[in-house]
Each structure stands twice: as C-alpha cells, then as structure tokens.
Backbone as a chain_set.jsonl record, in Angstrom:
{"seq": "MKIAPLVIAICIATVAISQTEKKSEAPAQAPVKIGDKASAKWSSTTVAGATNEDQKAWLAKGKPETVTGEVVDISCYMQLHKTGEKHIDCGSKCVRHGQAAGILTQDHEVYIVMPEEHDPRRDGQVDIHEMMAGNMGKQVVASGMVQETKQGKALYISAVDLKK", "coords": {"N": [[46.289, 75.432, -159.675], [43.482, 77.377, -159.393], [40.825, 76.936, -159.654], [39.963, 74.494, -158.624], [39.618, 74.697, -155.683], [37.378, 76.384, -155.695], [35.472, 74.819, -157.064], [35.233, 72.701, -155.262], [34.18, 74.069, -153.055], [31.707, 74.866, -154.123], [30.527, 72.362, -154.539], [30.316, 71.428, -151.88], [28.571, 73.348, -150.824], [26.311, 72.83, -152.396], [25.627, 70.232, -151.577], [25.037, 70.763, -148.876], [22.827, 72.478, -149.142], [21.008, 70.744, -150.406], [20.64, 68.838, -148.393], [19.426, 70.407, -146.419], [17.048, 71.033, -147.734], [15.914, 68.468, -147.861], [15.427, 67.98, -145.162], [13.5, 69.94, -144.631], [11.46, 69.007, -146.167], [10.247, 66.988, -144.78], [7.176, 65.981, -143.457], [5.369, 68.055, -141.269], [4.347, 67.148, -138.041], [1.002, 66.974, -137.147], [-0.503, 68.896, -134.561], [-1.624, 67.396, -131.502], [-5.004, 67.228, -130.579], [-6.734, 68.282, -127.776], [-9.545, 68.388, -125.833], [-12.31, 70.773, -126.138], [-13.074, 73.939, -127.04], [-15.592, 75.026, -127.477], [-17.312, 73.556, -125.87], [-16.274, 73.9, -123.391], [-16.541, 74.442, -119.96], [-17.301, 75.172, -116.502], [-17.694, 72.377, -114.435], [-20.451, 70.742, -112.696], [-19.534, 69.813, -110.214], [-17.375, 71.468, -109.737], [-18.59, 73.989, -109.636], [-20.221, 73.556, -107.398], [-18.212, 73.303, -105.556], [-17.424, 75.876, -105.003], [-18.004, 77.533, -102.289], [-18.562, 79.946, -101.072], [-19.187, 83.504, -101.454], [-16.851, 84.868, -102.334], [-15.352, 82.775, -103.498], [-17.122, 82.012, -105.519], [-17.135, 84.325, -107.06], [-14.479, 84.329, -107.852], [-14.383, 81.975, -109.382], [-16.019, 82.761, -111.456], [-14.329, 84.333, -112.947], [-12.925, 82.659, -114.581], [-12.344, 81.458, -117.933], [-13.268, 80.071, -121.136], [-10.72, 78.754, -123.158], [-8.246, 78.247, -125.711], [-5.171, 76.677, -125.966], [-1.997, 76.481, -127.417], [0.878, 74.535, -127.723], [3.932, 72.989, -126.474], [3.92, 69.923, -124.691], [5.104, 69.717, -121.459], [6.929, 68.583, -118.555], [6.324, 70.097, -115.564], [8.095, 70.224, -113.379], [10.783, 69.47, -114.29], [11.022, 71.338, -116.349], [10.846, 73.874, -115.035], [12.938, 73.662, -113.181], [15.26, 72.817, -114.633], [14.959, 73.669, -117.212], [14.217, 71.853, -119.191], [13.14, 70.605, -122.286], [11.528, 69.439, -125.292], [12.288, 66.788, -127.719], [14.429, 65.241, -126.704], [13.847, 65.123, -124.055], [11.649, 63.575, -123.649], [11.486, 60.884, -122.563], [12.379, 61.188, -119.855], [10.663, 63.27, -118.945], [8.146, 62.069, -119.321], [8.28, 59.974, -117.462], [8.474, 61.458, -115.08], [5.947, 62.769, -115.029], [4.204, 60.575, -115.047], [4.74, 59.653, -112.535], [3.59, 61.467, -110.856], [4.331, 64.206, -111.026], [3.45, 67.528, -111.999], [1.98, 68.312, -115.162], [2.369, 70.411, -118.028], [1.71, 73.004, -120.468], [3.778, 74.534, -122.714], [3.89, 77.504, -124.303], [4.555, 79.077, -127.505], [5.222, 81.649, -126.902], [6.522, 81.382, -124.553], [4.958, 81.058, -122.287], [3.655, 79.281, -119.544], [1.264, 76.88, -118.916], [-0.25, 75.196, -116.359], [-1.67, 72.015, -116.459], [-4.751, 70.631, -115.662], [-7.246, 68.234, -114.56], [-10.643, 69.143, -115.014], [-13.014, 68.659, -113.389], [-13.933, 69.087, -110.08], [-14.519, 67.432, -107.632], [-14.084, 64.673, -108.59], [-11.387, 64.956, -109.362], [-10.154, 65.652, -106.954], [-10.749, 63.382, -105.444], [-9.382, 61.363, -106.697], [-10.539, 60.088, -108.88], [-10.274, 60.789, -111.475], [-7.667, 61.154, -113.782], [-4.906, 62.834, -115.094], [-2.383, 62.297, -115.769], [-1.466, 60.088, -117.432], [-2.385, 60.726, -120.057], [-1.046, 63.158, -120.528], [1.642, 62.391, -120.185], [1.877, 60.607, -122.295], [1.879, 62.365, -124.389], [4.123, 63.851, -124.102], [6.534, 66.27, -124.939], [5.41, 66.689, -127.397], [3.555, 68.735, -129.717], [0.557, 70.29, -128.828], [-2.91, 71.171, -129.081], [-4.871, 72.471, -126.874], [-7.954, 72.716, -125.164], [-10.004, 74.292, -122.744], [-11.081, 75.398, -119.499], [-9.674, 78.38, -118.286], [-7.847, 79.683, -115.582], [-6.243, 82.434, -114.125], [-3.528, 83.795, -112.331], [-1.26, 86.119, -110.734], [0.845, 84.497, -110.269], [0.725, 82.431, -112.114], [-0.753, 80.384, -114.762], [-3.525, 78.22, -115.23], [-4.892, 75.499, -116.971], [-7.877, 73.926, -117.211], [-9.068, 70.892, -118.106], [-11.796, 69.034, -119.349], [-12.659, 65.893, -117.927], [-13.754, 63.946, -119.6], [-12.658, 64.636, -122.058], [-10.033, 64.024, -121.567], [-9.816, 61.32, -121.734], [-9.89, 60.587, -124.342]], "CA": [[44.975, 75.685, -160.198], [42.61, 78.033, -158.433], [39.45, 76.529, -159.893], [39.649, 73.334, -157.789], [38.983, 75.073, -154.414], [36.054, 76.938, -155.977], [34.602, 73.696, -157.4], [34.987, 71.989, -154.005], [33.273, 74.905, -152.251], [30.381, 74.793, -154.742], [29.994, 71.021, -154.258], [29.942, 71.388, -150.463], [27.381, 74.188, -150.667], [25.198, 72.131, -153.029], [25.238, 69.14, -150.683], [24.415, 71.364, -147.687], [21.502, 72.976, -149.529], [20.109, 69.613, -150.671], [20.294, 68.227, -147.102], [18.477, 71.313, -145.776], [15.77, 70.857, -148.421], [15.355, 67.181, -147.452], [14.904, 68.131, -143.801], [12.283, 70.747, -144.64], [10.419, 68.269, -146.865], [9.576, 66.091, -143.844], [5.888, 66.57, -143.071], [5.239, 68.446, -139.868], [3.32, 66.372, -137.365], [-0.116, 67.811, -136.71], [-0.647, 68.9, -133.103], [-2.674, 66.588, -130.886], [-6.1, 68.073, -130.09], [-7.275, 67.848, -126.492], [-10.614, 69.268, -125.379], [-13.109, 71.522, -127.095], [-13.388, 75.258, -126.481], [-17.038, 75.279, -127.569], [-18.02, 72.902, -124.77], [-15.557, 74.138, -122.13], [-17.298, 75.131, -118.915], [-17.083, 74.606, -115.175], [-18.608, 71.268, -114.148], [-21.309, 70.921, -111.518], [-18.767, 69.616, -108.975], [-16.56, 72.667, -109.527], [-19.51, 75.045, -109.198], [-20.608, 73.23, -106.022], [-17.036, 73.494, -104.704], [-17.363, 77.303, -104.63], [-18.974, 77.533, -101.181], [-18.873, 81.289, -100.564], [-19.271, 84.512, -102.528], [-15.511, 85.118, -102.879], [-15.008, 81.662, -104.382], [-17.996, 82.092, -106.694], [-16.627, 85.444, -107.875], [-13.207, 83.87, -108.439], [-14.732, 81.003, -110.41], [-16.602, 83.504, -112.585], [-13.245, 84.929, -113.743], [-12.428, 81.665, -115.534], [-12.9, 81.602, -119.28], [-12.848, 79.043, -122.094], [-9.564, 79.189, -123.934], [-7.475, 77.219, -126.414], [-3.748, 76.909, -125.791], [-1.17, 75.672, -128.309], [2.279, 74.488, -127.304], [4.581, 71.706, -126.196], [3.684, 69.331, -123.382], [6.316, 69.632, -120.641], [6.659, 68.323, -117.147], [6.594, 71.38, -114.911], [9.258, 70.101, -112.505], [12.042, 69.548, -115.051], [11.067, 72.595, -117.102], [11.141, 74.992, -114.147], [14.216, 73.46, -112.504], [16.395, 72.628, -115.535], [14.575, 74.175, -118.534], [14.205, 70.728, -120.122], [12.046, 70.561, -123.251], [11.826, 68.802, -126.57], [12.342, 65.361, -127.969], [15.411, 64.587, -125.841], [13.339, 65.053, -122.695], [10.401, 62.799, -123.63], [11.557, 59.754, -121.63], [12.468, 61.72, -118.485], [9.436, 64.007, -118.637], [7.043, 61.113, -119.219], [8.421, 59.287, -116.176], [8.129, 62.415, -114.017], [4.495, 62.991, -115.006], [3.551, 59.317, -114.632], [4.972, 59.475, -111.097], [2.894, 62.473, -110.062], [4.688, 65.604, -111.257], [2.469, 68.263, -112.808], [2.253, 68.511, -116.58], [1.971, 71.727, -118.491], [1.866, 73.34, -121.884], [4.676, 75.658, -122.928], [3.509, 78.14, -125.566], [5.628, 79.679, -128.287], [5.565, 82.902, -126.208], [7.168, 80.978, -123.294], [4.013, 81.016, -121.172], [3.423, 77.919, -119.094], [-0.047, 76.59, -118.345], [-0.371, 73.924, -115.667], [-2.857, 71.346, -116.977], [-5.455, 69.913, -114.608], [-8.606, 67.799, -114.873], [-11.558, 70.208, -114.579], [-13.994, 68.281, -112.379], [-13.357, 69.274, -108.747], [-14.579, 66.268, -106.745], [-13.359, 63.527, -109.143], [-9.953, 65.254, -109.311], [-9.779, 65.596, -105.546], [-10.924, 62.034, -104.913], [-8.59, 60.403, -107.461], [-11.359, 59.365, -109.847], [-9.87, 61.215, -112.807], [-6.216, 61.337, -113.789], [-4.419, 63.472, -116.319], [-0.972, 61.966, -115.944], [-1.169, 59.209, -118.57], [-2.566, 61.448, -121.317], [0.014, 64.151, -120.715], [2.903, 61.66, -120.358], [1.849, 60.053, -123.647], [2.071, 63.446, -125.358], [5.296, 64.618, -123.686], [7.396, 66.768, -126.008], [4.636, 66.916, -128.624], [2.727, 69.94, -129.816], [-0.86, 70.035, -128.612], [-3.867, 72.267, -129.066], [-5.728, 72.045, -125.769], [-9.016, 73.658, -124.813], [-10.659, 74.094, -121.462], [-11.288, 76.621, -118.723], [-8.409, 78.947, -117.795], [-7.785, 80.6, -114.452], [-4.943, 83.092, -114.153], [-3.112, 84.631, -111.212], [0.076, 86.682, -110.975], [1.807, 83.408, -110.151], [0.694, 81.52, -113.238], [-2.005, 80.069, -115.445], [-3.914, 76.811, -115.213], [-5.877, 75.089, -117.962], [-8.67, 72.821, -116.69], [-9.652, 70.157, -119.217], [-12.828, 68.071, -118.965], [-12.212, 64.499, -117.79], [-14.189, 63.217, -120.796], [-11.679, 64.933, -123.106], [-8.743, 63.431, -121.204], [-9.847, 59.878, -122.022], [-9.934, 60.373, -125.799]], "C": [[44.095, 76.256, -159.1], [41.153, 77.619, -158.606], [39.052, 75.39, -158.956], [39.036, 73.739, -156.44], [37.579, 75.644, -154.615], [35.059, 75.822, -156.28], [34.252, 72.919, -156.129], [33.994, 72.762, -153.148], [31.848, 74.843, -152.81], [29.746, 73.435, -154.455], [29.527, 70.911, -152.81], [28.673, 72.185, -150.242], [26.153, 73.496, -151.25], [24.694, 70.996, -152.141], [24.515, 69.694, -149.453], [23.002, 71.847, -147.997], [20.542, 71.81, -149.747], [19.719, 68.913, -149.367], [19.29, 69.088, -146.352], [17.107, 71.159, -146.403], [15.108, 69.547, -148.015], [14.751, 67.275, -146.064], [13.593, 68.896, -143.821], [11.138, 70.049, -145.371], [9.659, 67.331, -145.934], [8.274, 66.738, -143.389], [5.865, 66.886, -141.577], [4.106, 67.648, -139.253], [2.239, 67.31, -136.85], [-0.218, 67.762, -135.188], [-1.802, 68.015, -132.647], [-3.736, 67.541, -130.352], [-6.653, 67.468, -128.814], [-8.347, 68.853, -126.087], [-11.283, 70.03, -126.507], [-13.518, 72.845, -126.467], [-14.891, 75.523, -126.471], [-17.8, 74.66, -126.4], [-17.329, 73.103, -123.412], [-16.422, 74.949, -121.169], [-16.913, 74.513, -117.58], [-18.13, 73.516, -114.951], [-19.433, 71.55, -112.896], [-20.527, 70.721, -110.225], [-17.861, 70.81, -108.685], [-17.429, 73.809, -109.027], [-19.92, 74.799, -107.747], [-19.443, 73.419, -105.043], [-16.836, 74.94, -104.276], [-18.428, 77.529, -103.557], [-19.243, 78.901, -100.578], [-18.796, 82.29, -101.72], [-17.906, 84.828, -103.141], [-15.114, 84.023, -103.864], [-15.86, 81.662, -105.646], [-17.535, 83.207, -107.636], [-15.322, 85.041, -108.57], [-13.483, 82.909, -109.591], [-15.265, 81.704, -111.657], [-15.536, 84.166, -113.46], [-12.683, 83.955, -114.78], [-13.083, 81.831, -116.889], [-12.427, 80.453, -120.173], [-11.709, 79.588, -122.948], [-8.935, 77.987, -124.623], [-6.01, 77.621, -126.352], [-2.986, 75.963, -126.716], [0.262, 75.711, -127.817], [2.753, 73.076, -127.053], [4.22, 71.218, -124.799], [5.043, 69.192, -122.678], [5.933, 69.123, -119.258], [7.173, 69.551, -116.412], [7.876, 71.319, -114.079], [10.567, 70.278, -113.27], [12.156, 70.851, -115.839], [11.486, 73.756, -116.199], [12.531, 74.868, -113.522], [15.401, 73.477, -113.465], [16.148, 73.124, -116.955], [14.6, 73.076, -119.594], [12.951, 70.759, -120.978], [12.455, 69.659, -124.41], [11.924, 67.296, -126.547], [13.298, 64.628, -127.029], [14.903, 64.421, -124.417], [12.076, 64.198, -122.579], [10.441, 61.694, -122.579], [11.54, 60.239, -120.18], [11.158, 62.396, -118.087], [8.232, 63.098, -118.477], [7.086, 60.38, -117.888], [8.022, 60.216, -115.032], [6.614, 62.582, -113.895], [3.763, 61.727, -114.575], [3.703, 59.067, -113.126], [4.497, 60.665, -110.281], [3.293, 63.926, -110.261], [3.638, 66.252, -112.156], [2.939, 68.379, -114.249], [1.795, 69.906, -116.962], [2.12, 71.858, -119.988], [2.694, 74.607, -121.958], [4.357, 76.254, -124.295], [4.746, 78.695, -126.272], [6.095, 80.993, -127.651], [6.176, 82.64, -124.837], [6.261, 81.145, -122.078], [3.801, 79.549, -120.824], [2.042, 77.835, -118.459], [0.056, 75.241, -117.642], [-1.677, 73.306, -116.154], [-3.448, 70.456, -115.883], [-6.769, 69.349, -115.145], [-9.575, 68.819, -114.293], [-12.419, 69.823, -113.382], [-13.384, 68.275, -110.974], [-13.36, 68.009, -107.897], [-13.859, 65.047, -107.324], [-11.834, 63.735, -109.126], [-9.442, 65.073, -107.891], [-9.778, 64.171, -105.019], [-10.192, 60.963, -105.724], [-9.37, 59.597, -108.477], [-11.041, 59.751, -111.291], [-8.387, 61.562, -112.747], [-5.78, 61.892, -115.142], [-3.017, 62.991, -116.691], [-0.68, 61.133, -117.19], [-1.325, 59.938, -119.908], [-1.412, 62.429, -121.56], [1.379, 63.473, -120.904], [2.996, 61.095, -121.771], [2.047, 61.098, -124.737], [3.286, 64.319, -125.03], [6.149, 65.007, -124.896], [6.677, 67.051, -127.313], [3.921, 68.26, -128.561], [1.277, 69.533, -129.636], [-1.639, 71.33, -128.774], [-4.906, 71.835, -128.039], [-6.718, 73.136, -125.406], [-9.636, 73.275, -123.486], [-10.883, 75.435, -120.798], [-9.951, 77.083, -118.155], [-8.672, 79.86, -116.606], [-6.368, 81.152, -114.421], [-4.739, 83.906, -112.875], [-1.785, 85.274, -111.591], [1.122, 85.572, -110.982], [1.793, 82.444, -111.333], [-0.695, 81.31, -113.802], [-2.256, 78.573, -115.343], [-5.006, 76.594, -116.25], [-6.56, 73.836, -117.424], [-9.409, 72.167, -117.847], [-10.649, 69.13, -118.701], [-12.294, 66.657, -118.942], [-12.613, 63.672, -119.011], [-13.171, 63.424, -121.908], [-10.309, 64.345, -122.809], [-8.664, 61.958, -121.567], [-9.822, 59.574, -123.501], [-8.572, 60.037, -126.325]], "O": [[43.981, 75.685, -158.015], [40.326, 77.94, -157.753], [37.898, 75.332, -158.531], [38.007, 73.174, -156.068], [36.691, 75.412, -153.794], [33.923, 75.865, -155.809], [33.101, 72.523, -155.942], [33.072, 72.178, -152.579], [30.887, 74.776, -152.043], [28.553, 73.362, -154.159], [28.459, 70.361, -152.543], [27.779, 71.727, -149.531], [25.07, 73.564, -150.667], [23.488, 70.817, -151.973], [23.492, 69.149, -149.037], [22.086, 71.646, -147.2], [19.388, 71.873, -149.322], [18.589, 68.441, -149.24], [18.387, 68.554, -145.709], [16.101, 71.153, -145.693], [13.89, 69.495, -147.839], [13.684, 66.716, -145.809], [12.663, 68.538, -143.1], [9.98, 70.439, -145.224], [8.545, 66.917, -146.255], [8.26, 67.9, -142.983], [6.288, 66.083, -140.745], [3.043, 67.486, -139.854], [2.529, 68.314, -136.199], [-0.038, 66.701, -134.589], [-2.824, 67.904, -133.324], [-3.404, 68.555, -129.738], [-7.0, 66.288, -128.774], [-8.072, 70.05, -126.008], [-10.881, 69.947, -127.667], [-14.235, 72.863, -125.466], [-15.403, 76.171, -125.558], [-18.83, 75.192, -125.986], [-17.757, 72.538, -122.406], [-16.96, 75.998, -121.523], [-16.277, 73.46, -117.533], [-19.31, 73.71, -115.242], [-19.145, 72.478, -112.139], [-20.816, 71.385, -109.23], [-17.605, 71.13, -107.525], [-17.048, 74.519, -108.097], [-19.96, 75.737, -106.951], [-19.654, 73.663, -103.855], [-16.149, 75.203, -103.289], [-19.607, 77.696, -103.869], [-20.064, 79.021, -99.668], [-18.384, 81.944, -102.827], [-17.814, 85.035, -104.351], [-14.598, 84.314, -104.943], [-15.365, 81.344, -106.727], [-17.545, 83.045, -108.856], [-15.097, 85.375, -109.733], [-12.877, 83.023, -110.656], [-14.99, 81.281, -112.78], [-15.818, 84.524, -114.604], [-12.042, 84.373, -115.745], [-14.223, 82.283, -116.992], [-11.329, 79.927, -119.993], [-11.74, 80.734, -123.396], [-9.077, 76.852, -124.17], [-5.654, 78.761, -126.648], [-3.3, 74.774, -126.786], [0.802, 76.779, -127.527], [2.072, 72.101, -127.373], [4.213, 71.993, -123.842], [5.991, 68.629, -123.224], [4.779, 69.214, -118.841], [8.306, 69.987, -116.613], [8.658, 72.269, -114.08], [11.371, 71.146, -112.93], [13.246, 71.403, -115.983], [12.375, 74.532, -116.552], [13.225, 75.871, -113.355], [16.433, 74.076, -113.164], [17.026, 73.015, -117.811], [14.955, 73.323, -120.746], [11.841, 70.919, -120.47], [13.589, 69.184, -124.482], [11.688, 66.632, -125.537], [13.007, 63.511, -126.602], [15.476, 63.651, -123.646], [11.494, 64.113, -121.498], [9.512, 61.58, -121.779], [10.758, 59.741, -119.37], [10.611, 62.124, -117.018], [7.391, 63.321, -117.606], [6.05, 60.184, -117.252], [7.31, 59.803, -114.117], [6.065, 62.543, -112.794], [2.798, 61.803, -113.814], [2.898, 58.359, -112.521], [4.939, 60.862, -109.149], [2.641, 64.81, -109.706], [3.016, 65.58, -112.978], [4.131, 68.524, -114.523], [0.943, 70.501, -116.303], [2.59, 70.951, -120.675], [2.361, 75.622, -121.347], [4.53, 75.597, -125.322], [5.832, 78.767, -125.697], [7.24, 81.401, -127.844], [6.334, 83.567, -124.041], [6.744, 81.35, -120.965], [3.773, 78.687, -121.703], [1.701, 78.623, -117.577], [0.412, 74.244, -118.271], [-2.688, 74.001, -116.251], [-2.752, 69.647, -115.269], [-7.35, 69.909, -116.074], [-9.355, 69.315, -113.188], [-12.534, 70.608, -112.441], [-12.43, 67.543, -110.712], [-12.295, 67.554, -107.479], [-13.077, 64.425, -106.604], [-11.083, 62.787, -108.899], [-8.423, 64.421, -107.661], [-8.906, 63.794, -104.236], [-10.366, 59.773, -105.463], [-8.919, 58.533, -108.899], [-11.502, 59.093, -112.223], [-7.914, 62.179, -111.792], [-6.247, 61.451, -116.192], [-2.532, 63.25, -117.792], [0.256, 61.438, -117.928], [-0.487, 59.782, -120.797], [-0.877, 62.51, -122.666], [2.189, 63.94, -121.705], [4.067, 61.104, -122.377], [2.35, 60.755, -125.88], [3.46, 65.392, -125.606], [6.444, 64.18, -125.758], [7.272, 67.598, -128.241], [3.718, 68.832, -127.49], [0.821, 68.551, -130.222], [-1.102, 72.427, -128.625], [-5.718, 70.948, -128.298], [-6.376, 74.317, -125.346], [-9.773, 72.098, -123.154], [-10.876, 76.478, -121.453], [-9.189, 76.284, -117.612], [-9.583, 80.689, -116.617], [-5.405, 80.423, -114.663], [-5.639, 84.603, -112.405], [-1.246, 84.997, -112.663], [2.163, 85.696, -111.628], [2.76, 81.709, -111.533], [-1.666, 81.948, -113.396], [-1.326, 77.767, -115.367], [-5.924, 77.403, -116.386], [-5.913, 72.811, -117.205], [-10.26, 72.784, -118.489], [-10.376, 68.435, -117.722], [-11.553, 66.258, -119.841], [-11.869, 62.778, -119.411], [-12.852, 62.481, -122.632], [-9.501, 64.185, -123.723], [-7.571, 61.405, -121.695], [-9.739, 58.407, -123.885], [-8.409, 59.823, -127.526]]}, "num_chains": 1, "name": "protein.A"}
C-alpha cells in the first residue's frame, strides 16, 4: 500500500505545523524601558567636567537618542560572541563583577552603556551594573545621551533612570 507513507507524512507535517503555531502564539515579552529621550541631557557635573574648549566642543556633539536591542556584557560578546538566553547567567556575573554592559542592536551595533553623571560615576556614587545585569539577555529600549567615535558608541543614561 502506497497510501500509508503519504498518510504518515501528512500526520508528521500536521504535528510540525501545530507545534510551530503554538510557539508563535506565545506572547512576546515587551522590552524593558530605561531612560527618557525627552529628558536626556548632559548633567551639570558632566558639563563642569569639560574644562577646555576642545572638551566643550566634543560634549556638544552628543545627542539624545533611543536605542533598542539586547543587553549584553561587552567582554563575552566581543571575545566569544555570546548573546541570548543561554548567556544570561554568565553575562550577569561578568557585569556584576565590573565588566562593561552594552546594548546590541538588531543591526549588530554595540553601544556601551554608562551612567551619565560625570562626578558620581567617577566617584562610585552611581552604579549601572545591577540594572544591566538584571536585564541581561533581555530586549530593552534605552534612552540617553550618545557619543560616537570611530571606535564605538556610548549611551549615557541618567542615574535617576538607572534606579527605576
């Protein structure tokens, strides 16, 4: 009988299609929102940190921006290209122990994420590690001030927005 293999193939295809539909029915998790583009600006300590005309001109190049992507730890991403759910535990540990965190966009751009306020950041009064470690591997929509060089991009988020 030649019908039996056809019936088996149809049953297998039906099961595969129904499993694919079940997976796509799972609600997508909404991205975590960090910061606010409307209120993004350089803080008074950052402005005061620009002590000469070159630094003031450089600071003026920064602009408010919103970045969407996955939170990654820069060390593991750059060294081993680690991303995603399987890297949450490792990446969270790396960031909690001082490695830089970043946001990897869908276009494969990486933004290093930093607290915006210059003096509090420098003096250890504001920390970004716990917030970024807690969102490791998740999609975020983050807003703040962006500075860009040929070497990379940095997103500076207000310390107030890091505590939310």
